RODO-2510 file (C-alpha; in nm, 4 decimals, decimal comma):
residues 108
     n   res          X          Y          Z
     1     m    20,9635    13,8949    17,6973
     2     e    20,6089    13,9381    17,6914
     3     t    20,6789    14,3621    17,6039
     4     l    20,8405    14,1913    17,2287
     5     l    20,5403    13,9516    17,1842
     6     n    20,2938    14,2532    17,2515
     7     l    20,5161    14,4986    17,0202
     8     e    20,4910    14,2205    16,7369
     9     m    20,0851    14,2326    16,8182
    10     l    20,0895    14,5713    16,7553
    11     n    20,3211    14,5483    16,4445
    12     k    20,0721    14,3553    16,3382
    13     l    19,7456    14,5458    16,3747
    14     i    19,9794    14,8463    16,2636
    15     d    20,0650    14,6273    15,9546
    16     e    19,7020    14,4831    15,8283
    17     r    19,5653    14,8774    15,9559
    18     v    19,7592    15,0587    15,6968
    19     n    19,6981    14,6959    15,4364
    20     q    19,2885    14,8440    15,4506
    21     r    19,3693    15,1436    15,4233
    22     i    19,6140    15,1028    15,1431
    23     e    19,2876    14,9013    14,9545
    24     e    19,0462    15,1960    15,0707
    25     i    19,2441    15,4534    14,8825
    26     k    19,2910    15,2005    14,5790
    27     q    18,9302    15,2138    14,5482
    28     e    18,8166    15,5876    14,6063
    29     e    19,0484    15,6349    14,3579
    30     q    18,8596    15,4189    14,0772
    31     p    18,5885    15,5678    13,7991
    32     l    18,3185    15,5313    13,9672
    33     n    18,2269    15,3971    13,5954
    34     i    18,3245    15,0592    13,5101
    35     k    18,4017    15,0250    13,0951
    36     m    18,3371    14,6289    12,9828
    37     p    18,7001    14,5970    12,8464
    38     e    18,7849    14,6570    13,2086
    39     l    18,4889    14,4249    13,3462
    40     i    18,6347    14,1935    13,0361
    41     k    18,9710    14,1360    13,2657
    42     i    18,7713    14,1397    13,6100
    43     t    18,5877    13,8356    13,5409
    44     g    18,8041    13,6993    13,2801
    45     w    18,4637    13,6404    13,0209
    46     s    18,4077    13,7869    12,6936
    47     r    18,2590    14,0747    12,5628
    48     d    18,0274    13,8003    12,4307
    49     f    17,9826    13,6116    12,7230
    50     i    17,9292    13,9073    12,8359
    51     v    17,6458    14,0306    12,6517
    52     k    17,5265    13,7193    12,5237
    53     n    17,4416    13,5693    12,9804
    54     i    17,3813    13,8556    13,1629
    55     i    17,3065    14,1905    12,9180
    56     n    17,0198    13,9731    12,6842
    57     r    16,8787    13,7508    12,9375
    58     n    16,6082    13,8967    13,1186
    59     y    16,6445    13,7514    13,4113
    60     f    17,0535    13,9313    13,5016
    61     r    16,9669    14,2171    13,2093
    62     g    16,6651    14,3733    13,5378
    63     k    16,9318    14,3968    13,7930
    64     i    17,1725    14,5084    13,5908
    65     e    16,9551    14,8098    13,4178
    66     p    16,9294    15,0204    13,7521
    67     f    17,3006    15,1298    13,6909
    68     s    17,3733    15,0195    13,3428
    69     k    17,4216    15,2779    13,0053
    70     f    17,3731    15,0027    12,7591
    71     p    17,4024    15,1482    12,3772
    72     k    17,1724    15,2560    12,1102
    73     n    17,4373    15,0069    11,9013
    74     d    17,5510    14,6586    11,9414
    75     r    17,8698    14,8998    11,8493
    76     g    17,8473    15,1352    12,1369
    77     e    17,9659    15,2042    12,4959
    78     y    17,8776    14,9487    12,7620
    79     r    17,9074    15,1892    13,0949
    80     f    17,8278    15,0019    13,4740
    81     h    17,8537    15,1713    13,8179
    82     r    18,1305    15,0256    13,9220
    83     k    18,0939    14,9365    14,3234
    84     k    17,7186    14,8432    14,2227
    85     m    17,8436    14,6260    13,8939
    86     m    18,0762    14,4661    14,1309
    87     a    17,8020    14,3267    14,4510
    88     f    17,6814    14,2198    14,1172
    89     i    17,9485    13,9888    14,0272
    90     d    18,0136    13,9158    14,3581
    91     e    17,6328    13,7835    14,4306
    92     y    17,6323    13,6129    14,1058
    93     y    17,9297    13,4876    13,9050
    94     e    17,8497    13,1308    13,9744
    95     e    17,4143    13,1281    13,8994
    96     i    17,5980    13,3289    13,5950
    97     e    17,8551    13,0393    13,5099
    98     e    17,5410    12,7696    13,6229
    99     r    17,3306    12,8898    13,3482
   100     a    17,5236    12,9646    13,0366
   101     k    17,6474    12,5597    13,0918
   102     e    17,2938    12,4864    13,0852
   103     g    17,1944    12,7099    12,7561
   104     r    17,4979    12,5740    12,5826
   105     k    17,3293    12,2631    12,6486
   106     r    17,0297    12,2789    12,5500
   107     w    17,1779    12,3244    12,1790
   108     h    17,3191    12,0906    12,1090
***
């Protein structure tokens, strides 16, 4: 009985490690940069929301500028360093949402 429990625990640990490694490989295969369409898909925000509430707000723009490329005109392509942008979104998601709500309240 004890041997069966040990095998189950070992199998569970192996499964966890395999799944972790699969995720690592997926991350390694992704391009270094993330573009606006993918950012929209990941966050669920619209292009206008991202531009208005992140890129055009000095507070957030200053945080992403070091790892971002902005187009010369509004129709150009935005590029962001994938890992740094994902870390930024993870850290500031709620604050971005909150500041966006506050901005809407001011104008209504």
